[in-house]
C-alpha positions in Angstrom: -50.8 -50.2 3.9 -53.6 -47.9 2.9 -53.3 -44.8 0.8 -53.1 -42.4 3.8 -50.2 -44.3 5.4 -48.3 -44.3 2.1 -48.9 -40.5 1.7 -47.7 -40.0 5.3 -44.5 -42.0 4.6 -43.9 -40.0 1.4 -44.3 -36.7 3.3 -41.9 -37.9 6.0 -39.3 -38.9 3.4 -39.7 -35.5 1.6 -39.3 -33.7 5.0 -36.1 -35.7 5.8 -34.7 -34.9 2.3 -35.6 -31.2 2.7 -33.9 -31.1 6.2 -30.8 -32.9 4.9 -30.5 -30.7 1.8 -31.1 -27.5 3.9 -28.4 -28.6 6.3 -25.9 -29.2 3.5 -26.8 -25.9 1.9 -26.4 -24.0 5.3 -22.9 -25.6 5.8 -21.9 -24.6 2.2 -23.2 -21.0 2.6 -21.4 -20.8 5.9 -18.1 -22.0 4.4 -18.4 -19.5 1.5 -19.1 -16.6 3.9 -16.1 -17.6 6.0 -13.8 -17.8 3.0 -15.0 -14.4 1.6 -14.6 -12.8 5.0 -11.1 -14.2 5.5 -9.9 -13.1 2.1 -11.3 -9.6 2.3 -9.8 -9.2 5.8 -6.3 -10.1 4.4 -6.7 -7.8 1.4 -7.6 -4.8 3.6 -4.7 -5.3 5.9 -2.0 -2.7 5.5 1.4 -2.5 7.0 1.7 -0.6 10.2 4.3 0.9 12.5 6.7 -1.8 13.6 6.2 -4.0 10.5 9.2 -4.6 8.2 8.7 -2.6 5.0 8.4 -5.0 2.0 11.2 -4.8 -0.4 10.7 -3.8 -4.0 12.6 -2.8 -7.1 11.4 -0.2 -9.7 12.8 1.5 -12.7 13.7 5.2 -11.9 12.3 7.9 -14.1 14.6 10.7 -13.2 18.4 10.7 -13.0 18.6 12.0 -9.4 20.8 9.1 -8.4 23.6 7.1 -10.0 21.3 4.0 -10.3 18.6 3.5 -12.9 16.7 1.2 -10.4 15.5 1.9 -7.0 15.5 -1.0 -4.6 14.3 -0.4 -1.0 16.8 -2.9 0.5 19.7 -1.0 -1.0 18.7 1.9 1.3 19.1 -0.1 4.5 20.9 2.0 7.1 19.2 5.2 5.9 15.8 6.6 6.9 13.4 6.4 4.0 10.4 8.5 3.2 8.4 6.2 0.8 5.7 8.4 -0.9 3.1 7.1 -3.3 1.7 9.8 -5.6 0.4 10.8 -9.1 0.6 13.9 -11.1 -3.2 14.1 -11.3 -3.5 14.1 -7.4 -3.9 17.7 -6.1 -2.8 16.9 -2.5 0.3 15.1 -3.9 1.2 18.2 -5.9 0.8 20.4 -2.8 3.3 18.4 -0.8 6.0 17.9 -3.5 7.6 21.4 -3.0 7.9 20.7 0.8 9.6 17.4 0.0 12.1 19.1 -2.3 12.8 21.9 0.1 13.7 19.5 2.9 15.5 16.8 0.8 19.0 18.4 0.5 19.2 18.9 4.3 17.9 15.4 5.2 19.9 13.6 2.5 23.0 14.9 4.3 21.6 13.5 7.5 21.1 10.0 6.0 17.5 10.2 4.9 16.3 9.3 1.4 13.0 10.3 -0.2 11.6 7.8 -2.7 8.5 9.1 -4.4 6.8 6.3 -6.3 4.8 7.6 -9.2 1.6 5.7 -10.0 1.2 7.5 -13.3 1.2 5.5 -16.5 3.0 7.9 -18.8 6.7 8.7 -18.2 6.4 12.0 -20.2 3.8 13.4 -17.7 6.1 12.5 -14.8 9.1 14.1 -16.5 7.2 17.3 -17.0 6.2 17.3 -13.3 9.8 16.6 -12.2 11.0 19.6 -14.4 8.1 21.9 -13.2 9.1 21.4 -9.5 12.8 20.7 -9.9 12.6 17.4 -8.0 16.0 15.9 -7.2 15.0 12.8 -5.1 14.4 9.3 -6.5 11.2 9.0 -8.5 10.6 5.4 -9.6 7.6 4.5 -11.7 5.2 1.8 -10.7 3.8 1.0 -14.2 2.0 -2.2 -13.4 0.9 -1.1 -9.9 2.8 -4.0 -8.3 4.3 -1.9 -5.5 1.0 -0.1 -5.0 -0.7 -3.4 -4.5 2.1 -4.7 -2.3 1.7 -1.7 0.1 -2.1 -1.7 -0.3 -2.2 1.9 -1.3 -5.7 3.4 -1.5 -5.9 7.1 -0.9 -3.2 9.3 -2.3 -0.8 10.5 -1.3 0.2 7.8 1.2 3.6 8.0 2.8 5.6 5.3 4.7 8.3 6.6 7.0 10.8 3.8 7.3 13.5 3.6 10.0 17.1 2.8 9.1 16.6 -0.8 10.2 13.8 -1.3 7.6 10.9 -1.2 10.0 8.0 1.2 9.4 8.0 4.1 11.8 4.7 5.7 10.6 2.1 5.5 7.8 0.4 8.8 6.8 -2.5 8.8 4.4 -3.1 12.2 2.9 -1.0 15.3 2.2 1.6 16.5 4.8 2.3 20.1 5.8 5.9 21.3 5.9 6.0 21.0 9.8 4.6 17.5 9.9 6.8 16.3 7.1 9.9 17.7 8.9 8.8 16.0 12.2 8.5 12.7 10.5 11.8 13.0 8.7 13.4 13.8 12.1 11.9 10.6 13.5 13.6 8.4 10.9 17.0 10.2 10.8 19.8 7.8 11.6 21.4 8.4 15.0 18.9 11.2 15.7 18.7 12.1 19.4 
């Protein structure tokens, strides 16, 4: 073999290695993209109307009820307005008086309001409760476990849950008095 033939063989081997390595790299990049896309799709998925509302248990801040703990499954058979809020959220603060105004009437009809606070300090929540005279259940999600479970992003976010535990509607953003009342009517047990 002369020098030209040897060089030609070396070039062919290098080209084969390059093609082989490029193929492996392309497969690995494709697999990584697939995994990242699959995971991000799952993380962005929120619960929708018709889904069963995930159960949770949280320590209650106020003494609105006999229990110190709020557990969603304990409210089966009642309509539940599950609201996620924080004291620093302006739209949350706007809708709280509406919730309190409607609560006594709808509580008698079998609807509970559970307003999960995403604040980290109980004192701030207590001051807010006192300021607005809130009497419905206000559990605190200190570790953001329930926020993550429900995939809460904008606040306020409200889940209206039917007496059978399925989600009737999910509303992101503040509710007006009329809209709030309409949603509460929709989840009232034995409503016609």
